[in-house]
C-alpha positions as CSV (number, residue, x, y, z in Angstrom):
1,X,61.5,14.8,231.0
2,X,57.8,13.7,231.1
3,X,56.3,16.4,232.0
4,X,58.2,18.8,230.0
5,X,56.9,16.6,226.9
6,X,53.2,16.7,227.9
7,X,53.9,20.4,228.3
8,X,54.8,20.9,224.4
9,X,51.7,18.3,223.9
10,X,48.8,19.6,225.6
11,X,49.9,23.1,226.8
12,X,48.0,22.7,230.1
13,X,49.6,20.3,233.2
14,X,48.7,20.4,236.7
15,X,51.2,18.5,239.4
16,X,49.1,17.3,241.8
17,X,50.4,16.3,245.6
18,X,50.3,16.6,248.9
19,X,51.4,19.4,250.8
20,X,55.3,19.4,251.2
21,X,55.8,17.2,248.6
22,X,57.7,19.3,246.5
23,X,55.2,20.9,243.5
24,X,57.1,24.0,243.1
25,X,60.5,22.9,243.2
26,X,59.7,20.0,240.0
27,X,57.4,23.0,238.4
28,X,60.5,25.0,238.5
29,X,62.7,22.4,237.4
30,X,60.2,21.8,234.3
31,X,60.4,25.9,233.8
32,X,64.4,25.4,233.5
33,X,64.4,22.8,231.2
34,X,62.0,24.3,229.0
35,X,63.5,27.8,229.1
36,X,66.4,27.3,226.5
37,X,63.6,26.7,224.4
38,X,61.4,29.2,224.7
39,X,61.7,33.0,223.6
40,X,60.4,34.6,226.9
41,X,61.2,33.8,230.1
42,X,58.7,31.5,232.5
43,X,56.3,33.6,234.5
44,X,55.6,32.1,238.5
45,X,52.6,33.1,239.4
46,X,52.2,32.3,243.4
47,X,48.5,32.1,244.2
48,X,49.3,31.1,247.9
49,X,49.1,34.6,249.0
50,X,45.8,35.4,247.8
51,X,43.1,35.6,250.1
52,X,40.5,36.4,247.4
53,X,40.4,34.4,244.0
54,X,38.7,37.1,242.1
55,X,42.0,38.6,242.8
56,X,44.1,35.9,240.4
57,X,43.9,38.1,237.0
58,X,44.7,41.1,238.5
59,X,47.6,39.5,240.2
60,X,48.6,37.9,236.8
61,X,48.4,41.2,235.1
62,X,50.7,43.0,237.8
63,X,52.9,40.8,237.5
64,X,53.2,40.9,233.5
65,X,53.2,44.6,234.2
66,X,49.7,45.3,232.5
67,X,47.5,46.1,235.5
68,X,45.2,49.1,234.8
69,X,46.0,48.8,231.1
70,X,42.8,47.8,228.8
71,X,42.4,44.3,227.4
72,X,42.7,42.5,229.8
73,X,44.6,38.7,229.0
74,X,43.9,38.5,225.7
75,X,45.8,42.2,225.0
76,X,48.5,41.4,227.5
77,X,49.3,37.9,226.6
78,X,47.8,37.3,222.7
79,X,51.1,37.5,221.0
80,X,53.6,36.0,223.8
81,X,54.9,32.5,223.7
82,X,55.8,31.8,227.5
83,X,54.9,29.4,230.1
84,X,52.8,30.7,233.2
85,X,53.0,29.1,236.2
86,X,49.8,28.8,239.1
87,X,51.7,27.7,242.3
88,X,49.4,27.2,245.0
89,X,46.3,26.8,243.5
90,X,44.2,24.7,246.0
91,X,43.0,27.2,248.3
92,X,41.2,29.3,245.1
93,X,40.1,26.2,243.0
94,X,37.7,28.1,241.1
95,X,39.3,31.1,240.3
96,X,42.6,29.2,239.4
97,X,40.5,26.7,236.7
98,X,39.1,30.3,235.2
99,X,42.5,31.9,234.9
100,X,44.2,28.7,233.0
101,X,41.7,28.8,230.7
102,X,41.6,32.4,230.0
103,X,45.1,31.9,229.7
104,X,45.0,29.3,227.1
105,X,42.7,30.8,225.1
106,X,44.2,34.2,224.8
107,X,47.0,32.7,222.4
108,X,48.2,29.7,220.7
109,X,51.9,29.8,222.3
110,X,50.9,29.9,225.6
111,X,50.6,27.3,228.1
112,X,50.1,26.9,231.9
113,X,51.9,24.2,234.3
114,X,50.0,24.6,238.2
115,X,50.7,23.2,241.3
116,X,47.5,21.9,243.7
117,X,46.6,19.5,246.0
118,X,43.8,18.8,244.2
119,X,42.8,18.8,239.9
120,X,41.8,21.8,238.6
121,X,39.0,20.2,236.2
122,X,39.9,23.5,234.0
123,X,39.2,22.4,230.3
124,X,42.0,20.8,228.7
125,X,43.8,19.8,231.7
126,X,46.4,16.4,231.9
127,X,47.0,16.0,236.1
128,X,50.4,14.3,237.2
129,X,50.5,12.9,240.5
130,X,53.8,13.8,242.1
131,X,54.7,10.6,244.6
132,X,56.7,11.3,247.6
133,X,60.5,10.6,246.9
134,X,61.6,7.5,247.0
135,X,63.0,5.7,250.1
136,X,64.9,2.4,250.8
137,X,62.7,-0.6,251.8
138,X,62.2,-1.7,255.1
139,X,64.4,-4.5,255.8
140,X,66.5,-4.4,253.2
141,X,70.2,-3.8,253.9
142,X,71.8,-1.9,251.4
143,X,75.2,-0.3,251.5
144,X,75.8,3.6,251.4
145,X,76.6,3.8,247.8
146,X,73.2,1.8,247.1
147,X,71.5,3.9,249.6
148,X,72.3,7.1,248.1
149,X,70.9,5.9,244.5
150,X,67.1,6.7,246.4
151,X,65.8,10.5,245.6
152,X,65.4,10.7,249.5
153,X,68.5,9.3,250.6
154,X,70.2,12.0,248.5
155,X,68.0,14.6,248.9
156,X,68.8,14.0,253.0
157,X,72.0,13.7,253.2
158,X,72.9,16.8,250.7
159,X,70.8,19.0,253.4
160,X,72.8,17.2,256.1
161,X,76.1,17.7,255.0
162,X,75.3,21.2,254.1
163,X,74.2,21.9,257.3
164,X,78.0,20.8,258.3
165,X,77.1,17.5,259.5
166,X,78.0,13.9,258.3
167,X,80.9,14.4,256.3
168,X,81.0,10.7,255.0
169,X,78.1,8.5,255.0
170,X,79.2,4.8,256.2
171,X,76.8,1.6,256.0
172,X,75.6,2.0,259.3
173,X,74.5,5.3,258.9
174,X,72.7,4.4,255.7
175,X,70.5,2.3,257.4
176,X,69.5,5.2,259.8
177,X,69.4,7.4,257.2
178,X,67.0,5.2,255.2
179,X,64.7,4.9,258.3
180,X,64.3,8.5,259.0
181,X,63.5,9.0,255.0
182,X,60.9,6.1,255.4
183,X,59.6,7.3,258.7
184,X,59.2,11.2,256.8
185,X,57.5,9.3,253.8
186,X,60.0,10.8,251.8
187,X,58.0,13.8,251.5
188,X,61.2,16.9,250.7
189,X,59.7,19.5,252.9
190,X,60.2,16.9,256.1
191,X,63.3,15.9,254.9
192,X,64.7,19.4,254.6
193,X,63.1,20.7,258.0
194,X,64.9,17.2,259.7
195,X,68.3,17.3,257.9
196,X,69.7,20.4,260.2
197,X,68.3,18.4,263.4
198,X,71.7,16.0,262.7
199,X,74.3,18.2,263.8
200,X,72.4,19.1,266.9
201,X,71.2,15.3,267.7
202,X,73.1,12.7,265.7
203,X,71.5,10.3,263.2
204,X,70.2,8.0,266.3
205,X,68.6,10.3,268.8
206,X,66.5,11.7,265.6
207,X,65.8,8.5,264.0
208,X,64.3,7.5,267.7
209,X,62.4,10.6,268.2
210,X,60.4,11.3,264.8
211,X,57.1,10.2,266.6
212,X,57.3,13.8,267.9
213,X,57.9,15.4,264.5
214,X,55.8,18.3,264.6
215,X,57.6,19.4,267.8
216,X,61.1,18.5,266.5
217,X,60.7,20.1,263.2
218,X,59.5,23.5,264.1
219,X,62.4,25.6,262.4
220,X,62.8,26.0,258.5
221,X,64.3,28.4,256.5
222,X,63.7,32.1,257.4
223,X,63.1,32.6,253.8
224,X,60.4,29.9,252.9
225,X,56.9,31.0,252.5
226,X,55.2,31.0,256.3
227,X,53.7,27.6,255.6
228,X,56.5,26.3,254.6
229,X,58.4,26.5,257.7
230,X,57.2,24.2,259.7
231,X,56.0,20.8,259.5
232,X,52.8,21.8,261.0
233,X,52.3,24.8,259.3
234,X,52.8,23.0,255.9
235,X,49.8,20.5,257.2
236,X,47.4,23.1,258.8
237,X,47.3,25.2,255.7
238,X,45.7,22.0,253.6
239,X,43.7,20.9,256.5
240,X,42.0,24.2,257.2
241,X,41.0,24.7,253.4
242,X,39.0,21.6,254.0
243,X,34.9,21.8,254.3
244,X,33.8,20.9,258.2
245,X,32.3,17.9,256.7
246,X,36.0,16.6,254.8
247,X,38.2,17.9,258.1
248,X,36.2,15.6,260.2
249,X,36.3,12.4,257.7
250,X,39.9,12.8,257.1
251,X,40.8,13.2,261.0
252,X,38.8,9.9,261.5
253,X,40.5,8.1,258.8
254,X,43.8,8.8,261.2
255,X,42.0,5.5,262.8
256,X,43.6,3.3,260.3
257,X,47.6,2.1,259.8
258,X,48.8,1.4,256.5
259,X,46.3,0.7,253.9
260,X,42.5,0.0,254.2
261,X,39.7,-0.4,252.2
262,X,37.0,2.2,251.1
263,X,34.5,-0.4,252.8
264,X,36.3,-0.7,255.8
265,X,36.5,3.8,255.7
266,X,33.2,4.2,255.2
267,X,32.1,1.5,257.9
268,X,33.9,2.9,261.1
269,X,34.1,6.8,259.6
270,X,30.8,7.5,258.8
271,X,27.8,9.6,260.8
272,X,24.8,7.3,262.1
273,X,22.2,7.7,259.4
274,X,24.2,9.5,257.2
275,X,23.7,9.3,253.5
276,X,26.5,6.9,251.9
277,X,26.2,8.9,248.6
278,X,27.5,11.8,250.5
279,X,30.0,10.1,252.5
280,X,31.5,8.8,249.1
281,X,31.8,12.4,247.8
282,X,33.8,13.8,250.7
283,X,36.0,10.2,250.5
284,X,36.5,11.3,246.7
285,X,37.0,14.7,247.4
286,X,39.9,14.1,249.9
287,X,41.4,11.3,247.1
288,X,41.8,14.4,245.0
289,X,43.2,16.8,247.1
290,X,45.9,14.3,247.7
291,X,45.4,13.7,251.5
292,X,44.9,9.6,250.7
293,X,46.6,7.7,248.3
294,X,45.4,5.1,246.3
295,X,47.2,1.7,246.3
296,X,46.6,-1.3,244.1
297,X,45.1,-4.1,246.2
298,X,44.0,-7.1,244.3
299,X,41.2,-6.6,242.7
300,X,40.0,-3.2,244.1
301,X,41.9,0.1,245.2
302,X,43.0,0.8,248.5
303,X,44.1,4.1,250.6
304,X,46.4,5.3,253.1
305,X,47.5,8.7,254.6
306,X,51.6,9.1,254.6
307,X,52.5,8.7,258.4
308,X,53.3,12.1,258.5
309,X,49.7,13.5,257.8
310,X,48.4,10.6,259.6
311,X,50.3,11.5,263.0
312,X,49.4,14.9,262.4
313,X,45.2,14.0,262.1
314,X,45.5,11.5,265.3
315,X,46.1,14.8,267.0
316,X,43.2,16.8,265.3
317,X,40.8,13.7,266.2
318,X,42.2,13.7,269.7
319,X,41.6,17.4,270.1
320,X,38.2,16.8,268.9
321,X,37.1,13.9,271.8
322,X,36.5,11.4,269.4
323,X,39.8,9.0,269.4
324,X,38.5,6.6,271.7
325,X,35.2,6.3,269.8
326,X,36.5,5.8,266.6
327,X,39.7,3.2,268.1
328,X,36.2,1.4,269.5
329,X,34.8,1.1,265.8
330,X,37.7,0.4,263.6
331,X,38.6,-2.6,266.4
332,X,35.7,-3.9,266.1
333,X,35.0,-3.7,262.4
334,X,38.5,-5.6,262.0
335,X,37.3,-7.8,265.1
336,X,34.3,-8.7,262.4
337,X,36.2,-8.9,259.9
338,X,39.0,-11.2,260.7
339,X,36.3,-13.9,262.5
340,X,34.4,-13.7,259.3
341,X,38.1,-14.4,257.7
342,X,38.5,-17.5,259.6
343,X,36.6,-19.6,257.0
344,X,38.9,-18.4,254.4
345,X,41.7,-20.8,255.8
346,X,39.8,-23.4,256.0
347,X,38.5,-23.5,252.1
348,X,41.6,-21.6,250.5
349,X,45.1,-22.3,250.0
350,X,47.4,-20.8,252.2
351,X,48.8,-18.7,250.0
352,X,45.8,-17.3,248.4
353,X,44.0,-16.3,252.1
354,X,47.2,-14.7,253.0
355,X,47.7,-12.5,250.1
356,X,43.9,-11.4,250.8
357,X,44.5,-11.0,254.3
358,X,47.8,-9.7,254.7
359,X,47.3,-5.8,253.5
360,X,45.0,-5.7,256.6
361,X,47.5,-7.0,258.9
362,X,48.7,-2.9,260.3
363,X,45.2,-2.4,260.9
364,X,45.0,-5.6,262.9
365,X,48.2,-4.7,264.5
366,X,46.4,-1.0,265.3
367,X,43.1,-2.4,266.7
368,X,45.0,-5.4,269.5
369,X,47.4,-2.8,270.7
370,X,44.5,-0.4,271.5
371,X,41.9,-3.0,272.5
372,X,44.7,-4.5,275.0
373,X,45.7,-1.2,275.5
374,X,44.9,1.0,279.0
375,X,41.2,2.2,278.4
376,X,40.7,-1.1,275.9
377,X,38.2,-3.9,275.3
378,X,40.4,-7.0,276.4
379,X,37.6,-9.1,275.2
380,X,37.9,-7.6,272.0
381,X,41.6,-7.7,271.9
382,X,41.6,-11.5,272.8
383,X,39.3,-12.2,270.0
384,X,41.2,-10.3,267.4
385,X,44.7,-12.1,268.3
386,X,43.2,-15.5,268.0
387,X,42.0,-14.4,264.4
388,X,45.4,-13.7,264.1
389,X,47.2,-16.5,264.6
390,X,46.3,-18.2,260.8
391,X,48.3,-15.0,259.6
392,X,51.2,-14.6,261.2
393,X,51.7,-18.4,261.0
394,X,51.3,-18.1,256.9
395,X,53.4,-15.3,256.9
396,X,56.1,-16.8,259.7
397,X,56.0,-14.2,262.3
398,X,56.4,-16.7,264.9
399,X,57.9,-14.6,267.6
400,X,55.1,-11.7,267.2
401,X,52.6,-14.2,267.2
402,X,53.9,-15.8,270.6
403,X,54.3,-12.4,271.8
404,X,50.6,-11.0,271.1
405,X,49.1,-14.5,272.5
406,X,51.1,-14.0,275.9
407,X,49.6,-10.6,275.9
408,X,46.2,-12.0,275.2
409,X,46.5,-15.0,277.6
410,X,47.6,-12.5,280.5
411,X,44.2,-10.4,279.7
412,X,42.1,-13.6,279.7
413,X,44.0,-14.5,283.3
414,X,42.8,-11.0,284.5
415,X,39.5,-11.4,283.4
416,X,36.7,-11.1,286.2
417,X,35.1,-14.9,285.0
418,X,37.6,-16.3,282.6
419,X,35.8,-18.3,280.1
420,X,37.1,-21.9,279.8
421,X,36.8,-22.2,276.0
422,X,38.5,-19.1,275.7
423,X,41.6,-20.3,277.4
424,X,41.5,-23.6,275.7
425,X,41.9,-21.7,272.5
426,X,44.8,-19.5,273.7
427,X,47.1,-21.7,274.9
428,X,46.7,-24.1,271.8
429,X,47.5,-21.2,269.3
430,X,50.6,-20.3,271.8
431,X,51.6,-23.9,271.5
432,X,51.1,-24.2,267.9
433,X,53.1,-21.0,267.1
434,X,56.4,-21.6,269.8
435,X,56.4,-24.8,268.1
436,X,59.3,-23.6,266.5
437,X,60.9,-20.8,268.9
438,X,63.0,-21.3,271.8
439,X,61.9,-22.3,275.1
440,X,59.6,-25.2,276.3
441,X,55.9,-25.3,274.6
442,X,54.7,-28.0,276.6
443,X,53.0,-25.6,279.4
444,X,50.5,-24.4,277.0
445,X,49.7,-28.0,275.8
446,X,48.9,-29.4,279.3
447,X,46.4,-26.5,279.6
448,X,45.1,-26.7,276.6
449,X,44.5,-30.5,276.9
450,X,43.1,-29.5,280.8
451,X,40.6,-27.6,279.2
452,X,40.0,-29.6,276.4
453,X,39.2,-33.1,278.6
454,X,36.7,-30.6,281.2
455,X,34.8,-29.2,278.0
456,X,34.8,-32.6,276.0
457,X,36.3,-31.2,273.1
458,X,38.1,-33.9,270.7
459,X,39.2,-31.2,268.6
460,X,41.7,-29.4,270.5
461,X,41.9,-32.7,273.0
462,X,43.6,-33.7,269.6
463,X,45.6,-30.6,268.8
464,X,47.3,-30.6,272.6
465,X,48.3,-34.8,272.3
466,X,49.9,-33.5,268.7
467,X,51.8,-31.0,270.8
468,X,52.9,-32.8,273.8
469,X,54.3,-35.9,271.3
470,X,56.6,-34.1,269.4
471,X,57.7,-31.9,272.5
472,X,58.4,-35.2,274.0
473,X,60.2,-36.5,271.1
474,X,63.2,-34.1,272.6
475,X,64.0,-36.0,275.6
476,X,61.6,-39.3,276.1
477,X,60.6,-41.4,273.3
478,X,58.0,-43.8,275.0
479,X,56.5,-40.3,276.7
480,X,55.8,-39.3,272.7
481,X,55.0,-42.7,271.6
482,X,52.2,-42.6,274.9
483,X,50.8,-39.2,273.5
484,X,50.9,-40.2,270.1
485,X,48.8,-43.4,270.8
486,X,46.3,-41.6,272.9
487,X,45.6,-39.3,270.1
488,X,45.4,-42.2,267.5
489,X,43.0,-43.9,269.8
490,X,40.8,-40.8,270.4
491,X,41.0,-39.9,266.6
492,X,39.9,-43.4,265.3
493,X,37.2,-43.6,268.4
494,X,36.1,-39.9,267.1
495,X,35.0,-41.0,263.7
496,X,36.6,-37.8,262.0
497,X,37.4,-39.4,258.5
498,X,40.6,-37.3,258.4
499,X,41.7,-37.3,262.2
500,X,42.1,-41.0,262.2
501,X,44.5,-41.5,259.5
502,X,46.6,-38.3,260.7
503,X,46.8,-40.3,264.2
504,X,48.6,-43.3,262.1
505,X,51.1,-40.6,260.6
506,X,51.8,-39.5,264.0
507,X,52.6,-42.8,265.7
508,X,54.6,-43.6,262.1
509,X,56.5,-40.7,262.7
510,X,57.8,-41.5,266.5
511,X,58.1,-44.6,265.6
512,X,60.5,-43.7,262.4
513,X,62.7,-41.4,265.3
514,X,63.1,-44.2,267.3
515,X,64.2,-46.5,264.7
516,X,61.1,-48.2,264.1
517,X,60.9,-48.2,260.6
518,X,58.8,-51.4,259.1
519,X,56.0,-50.3,261.6
520,X,56.2,-46.3,260.8
521,X,56.4,-47.0,256.8
522,X,53.3,-49.5,257.2
523,X,51.5,-46.3,259.5
524,X,52.7,-43.8,257.1
525,X,51.1,-45.7,253.6
526,X,48.1,-46.2,255.5
527,X,47.8,-42.5,256.5
528,X,48.3,-41.4,252.8
529,X,46.0,-43.9,251.5
530,X,43.1,-42.9,253.7
531,X,43.5,-39.3,254.6
532,X,41.2,-37.4,252.1
533,X,42.3,-34.3,250.2
534,X,39.1,-32.1,251.1
535,X,41.1,-32.5,254.6
536,X,44.2,-31.0,253.8
537,X,43.3,-27.0,254.5
538,X,41.5,-27.6,258.1
539,X,44.3,-30.0,259.1
540,X,46.8,-27.3,258.7
541,X,45.1,-24.9,260.8
542,X,43.9,-27.9,263.7
543,X,47.7,-29.2,263.3
544,X,50.9,-27.0,264.2
545,X,50.0,-25.2,260.5
546,X,51.6,-28.3,258.9
547,X,50.1,-29.6,255.9
548,X,49.3,-33.4,256.8
549,X,50.2,-34.4,252.9
550,X,53.5,-32.7,253.0
551,X,54.4,-34.1,256.1
552,X,53.7,-38.0,255.2
553,X,55.3,-37.7,252.0
554,X,58.4,-36.4,253.6
555,X,58.3,-39.0,256.4
556,X,58.0,-41.7,254.1
557,X,60.8,-40.5,252.0
558,X,63.0,-40.4,255.3
559,X,61.6,-44.2,255.6
560,X,62.9,-45.3,252.6
561,X,66.3,-43.8,252.6
562,X,66.9,-45.9,255.3
563,X,65.3,-48.8,254.2
564,X,68.1,-49.0,251.2
565,X,65.4,-47.4,248.3
566,X,67.5,-44.2,247.2
567,X,65.9,-43.1,244.2
568,X,61.9,-43.2,245.3
569,X,63.6,-41.7,248.3
570,X,64.3,-38.6,246.8
571,X,61.6,-38.8,244.4
572,X,59.3,-38.7,247.7
573,X,61.3,-35.9,248.9
574,X,60.9,-33.3,245.7
575,X,57.4,-34.6,245.5
576,X,56.5,-32.8,249.5
577,X,59.0,-29.9,248.2
578,X,57.1,-28.8,245.2
579,X,53.8,-29.5,247.0
580,X,55.0,-27.2,249.9
581,X,56.3,-24.3,247.7
582,X,53.3,-23.8,245.8
583,X,51.5,-24.2,248.8
584,X,53.9,-21.4,249.7
585,X,53.5,-22.4,253.5
586,X,56.3,-21.9,255.8
587,X,56.0,-24.5,258.1
588,X,55.6,-27.2,255.4
589,X,58.0,-25.9,253.3
590,X,60.8,-26.4,256.6
591,X,59.6,-29.7,257.1
592,X,59.5,-30.9,253.1
593,X,63.0,-29.2,252.4
594,X,65.0,-28.4,255.6
595,X,64.3,-31.8,257.2
596,X,64.0,-34.1,254.4
597,X,65.5,-33.1,251.2
598,X,68.3,-31.5,252.5
599,X,69.6,-34.4,254.8
600,X,68.9,-36.6,251.8
601,X,70.8,-34.5,249.2
602,X,73.4,-34.2,251.6
603,X,73.5,-37.7,252.8
604,X,74.0,-39.3,248.9
605,X,76.2,-36.3,248.5
606,X,74.1,-34.0,246.2
607,X,75.7,-31.3,247.4
608,X,74.5,-28.7,244.9
609,X,70.9,-30.3,245.8
610,X,71.0,-29.6,249.1
611,X,72.6,-25.9,248.6
612,X,69.3,-25.3,246.5
613,X,67.0,-26.6,249.0
614,X,69.1,-24.4,251.8
615,X,68.7,-21.5,249.3
616,X,65.1,-22.1,248.8
617,X,64.2,-21.6,252.6
618,X,66.5,-18.5,252.6
619,X,65.0,-16.6,250.1
620,X,61.4,-17.3,250.7
621,X,61.2,-17.5,254.1
622,X,60.9,-14.7,257.2
623,X,64.2,-15.0,258.7
624,X,63.1,-16.8,262.0
625,X,66.1,-17.0,264.2
626,X,65.5,-20.8,264.3
627,X,65.5,-21.3,260.8
628,X,68.4,-19.0,259.6
629,X,70.8,-20.9,262.4
630,X,69.4,-24.1,260.8
631,X,71.0,-22.7,257.3
632,X,73.9,-21.3,258.9
633,X,74.7,-25.1,260.3
634,X,73.7,-26.3,257.0
635,X,76.0,-24.1,254.7
636,X,79.2,-24.7,257.4
637,X,78.4,-28.8,256.6
638,X,78.2,-28.0,253.3
639,X,81.2,-26.5,253.2
640,X,82.7,-29.0,255.5
641,X,81.7,-31.7,253.1
642,X,83.6,-30.0,249.9
643,X,87.1,-29.5,252.1
644,X,86.4,-26.3,253.1
645,X,87.4,-27.0,256.3
646,X,88.9,-24.2,258.1
647,X,86.1,-21.9,256.8
648,X,83.0,-24.2,257.4
649,X,83.7,-25.8,260.4
650,X,83.9,-22.6,262.6
651,X,79.9,-21.3,260.6
652,X,78.7,-25.0,261.1
653,X,79.6,-24.9,264.9
654,X,78.8,-21.3,265.8
655,X,75.3,-22.1,264.5
656,X,74.8,-25.4,266.8
657,X,76.2,-23.5,269.6
658,X,73.6,-20.6,269.3
659,X,70.8,-23.0,268.9
660,X,68.3,-23.5,271.9
661,X,68.0,-27.0,273.0
662,X,64.4,-26.7,273.5
663,X,63.6,-24.8,269.9
664,X,62.2,-27.3,267.7
665,X,61.4,-31.0,268.2
666,X,63.9,-32.6,265.6
667,X,67.5,-32.3,266.4
668,X,69.7,-32.8,263.0
669,X,72.5,-35.1,264.4
670,X,73.8,-35.1,260.5
671,X,75.3,-31.9,261.7
672,X,77.3,-33.2,264.7
673,X,78.7,-35.8,262.4
674,X,79.7,-32.7,260.2
675,X,81.4,-31.6,263.0
676,X,83.0,-34.8,263.9
677,X,84.6,-35.2,260.2
678,X,85.5,-31.4,260.2
679,X,87.7,-31.7,263.5
680,X,89.3,-35.3,262.3
681,X,90.2,-33.3,258.9
682,X,91.9,-30.8,261.1
683,X,93.9,-33.5,263.2
684,X,91.8,-33.3,266.1
685,X,90.3,-36.8,266.6
686,X,90.1,-36.3,270.4
687,X,88.1,-33.4,270.4
688,X,86.0,-34.8,267.7
689,X,85.3,-38.1,269.5
690,X,84.2,-36.5,272.9
691,X,81.7,-34.5,270.6
692,X,80.6,-37.7,269.1
693,X,79.8,-39.3,272.0
694,X,78.0,-36.4,273.7
695,X,76.1,-36.7,270.6
696,X,75.6,-40.0,270.4
697,X,74.6,-40.3,274.5
698,X,71.7,-37.9,273.4
699,X,70.5,-40.1,270.9
700,X,70.3,-42.8,273.5
701,X,68.4,-41.2,275.8
702,X,65.3,-41.1,273.2
703,X,65.9,-38.2,270.8
704,X,67.5,-39.6,267.4
705,X,67.6,-43.5,267.7
706,X,66.9,-44.0,264.1
707,X,70.6,-42.3,263.8
708,X,72.5,-44.3,266.7
709,X,73.8,-46.6,263.9
710,X,75.1,-44.0,261.9
711,X,77.0,-42.4,265.3
712,X,78.1,-46.2,266.0
713,X,80.3,-45.8,262.6
714,X,81.3,-42.4,262.7
715,X,82.6,-43.3,266.2
716,X,84.6,-46.7,264.5
717,X,86.0,-44.4,261.9
718,X,87.2,-42.0,264.4
719,X,88.8,-44.4,266.8
720,X,90.5,-45.5,263.6
721,X,92.3,-42.6,263.2
722,X,93.2,-42.6,266.6
723,X,95.3,-46.0,266.3
724,X,93.1,-47.5,268.5
725,X,93.4,-51.5,268.8
726,X,91.3,-53.1,265.9
727,X,88.9,-55.2,267.9
728,X,88.3,-52.0,269.7
729,X,87.3,-50.3,266.2
730,X,85.4,-53.6,265.4
731,X,83.1,-53.1,268.0
732,X,81.9,-50.0,267.1
733,X,81.2,-51.2,263.3
734,X,79.8,-54.4,265.0
735,X,77.2,-52.4,266.9
736,X,76.4,-49.9,264.2
737,X,75.8,-53.3,261.9
738,X,73.7,-55.1,264.5
739,X,71.4,-51.8,265.3
740,X,70.9,-51.1,261.5
741,X,69.8,-54.3,261.1
742,X,67.3,-54.7,263.9
743,X,65.9,-51.1,262.7
744,X,65.7,-52.4,259.1
745,X,67.4,-49.6,258.4
746,X,69.7,-50.7,254.9
747,X,71.2,-47.8,254.4
748,X,73.0,-47.8,258.0
749,X,73.5,-51.3,257.1
750,X,75.7,-50.9,253.9
751,X,77.5,-47.8,255.6
752,X,78.7,-50.2,258.8
753,X,79.5,-53.0,256.4
754,X,81.7,-51.2,254.0
755,X,83.6,-49.0,256.6
């Protein structure tokens, strides 16, 4: 409708797009739409078969049946009211532009619809860039009906079914079809060539083999034009029309993954001593000819090759013997870019720094893969990996960060003379990103501390001691407190204005977890009073990517609730949650909402607020396995608390069972109490008591002493439900009250006293 309307208004429209993207199909569709209103049928003139542009006018006259007659186009077309389609203009672009202008001058009721990889740049031309067909986004689980709403999926399924395969599309098949469509960039020609292969291979094998798509998609319709019979033929046709200088630049651009900036393209792909103006002209020509797709990117444009085109061009780069040289230049460029960007994490809010750097993440990955691969440069790969850690962490991509750091450490160890400072940085980064993941992180922090002490590096000593303190809280209170106090001592001695208050916070947090609330509060409040706001950003990077102020606000909220100050505690928890969300900072969001606001809201019976905190984590953060299990457990606990025990208890227990005992520093004793309460409501008090006693024993080993009074109170409730003697029940309640009083935990005292 858009193109038909523009033709009515402007008379001359060009459909611009990459090869195989469906320009001719769209042009014919527009022609059919206009045919009902036009007195004469549209005329399709295929210029793709011409070897000489000078023959274009003669070909049109022949199609009109006027070849050899006098008067030229004016006589042949002057009185006509029809649409002339000039198809495949790119290889005779100048002649096509001249022909279009002559047609329009021949009569006022004539219209021209052209298809080309690039604009004709003729008088009166209005261009429309034809995009690829829309595909389902990656990572979005869609039902079959939803997937079929995407044009690429609908076309592919239609062609597959025409070939006698896939009689019905279920949800699992829809996910594979979406993947295939994305791999083929939504290019109609590629989809049509791939569809018959489903009957031969099946969906899953086809999706797995599309990296070799040029060999796989060799057979098209016998009636198609030669350039449309295979995917390679379509790309050969377009590529071979380029002058050699543009071919060279285009194949070099295949080294980029995803989007890239103009500056990056010029820096990586130019020749030594080449005039920038000439290179810029060639780059602009490739954009005009639809080899490069412009993408909005903050205040500038970025560009990308369609993946299918990029793979084709990578083959050309290999044939030219330039692959290794271009990969090295590409890796060096992004090593410099990400190295300079390290200052952004110190200077800018996390969300802003992440937004600036995220568009380059695919190129960062490609540069690392080449550098650490066969024939690469390991030192470059190690530097790239380290400079990428803040971005992966800000995106919550901890698994990827760990995997890449482990590869970088392997390369570091394999080096002839490993440099200690580099090893220290690698192990510190590994310890930082693995705090949320299954598996112990102590080994990484011990290695960091050994290097840091040898080098006299105070910053990394503090990072290591911080990590060791958090890790030790899983098993040994005294060890954790020892690491925290050593951190505090070194930090205050070093004289950095921000590090000393962070030491207060760390000691205060360990004391809070072990039930010493009065001293924990004093240290946490001292931290908030002394901590300079200008230090917030650097400490997110140095100390486990947490915002230290948010950590302190959240810890103080927990302490004040335990001390009976419910309203101020909830206000602090909400303040921490707001600040964390404003930062868009994953680990700080987890601490503020998951470790503080959710449990406090749950404890005071504000189930809607608790559910809201959980939903923020589910909606706004990447689906890291540990976080997913936590939110599943929270959802199950909410269901149990609402009385939906039969449905909620399996959800809660399943999530707890799947959690690794070393997946995160802080256990959630509230969840174990939720299981016990659920079992009690189902009439299974013996099972509830056994589970609670196991959790209580774990807490007493030094991991969750702050929760011991509530465990004991719940134990008393279960003993009462079992009908145990009153003195036995009273012992549990009295022990809960005594420990709560000793901890100055008024909330626990009140709960125990009223049971």
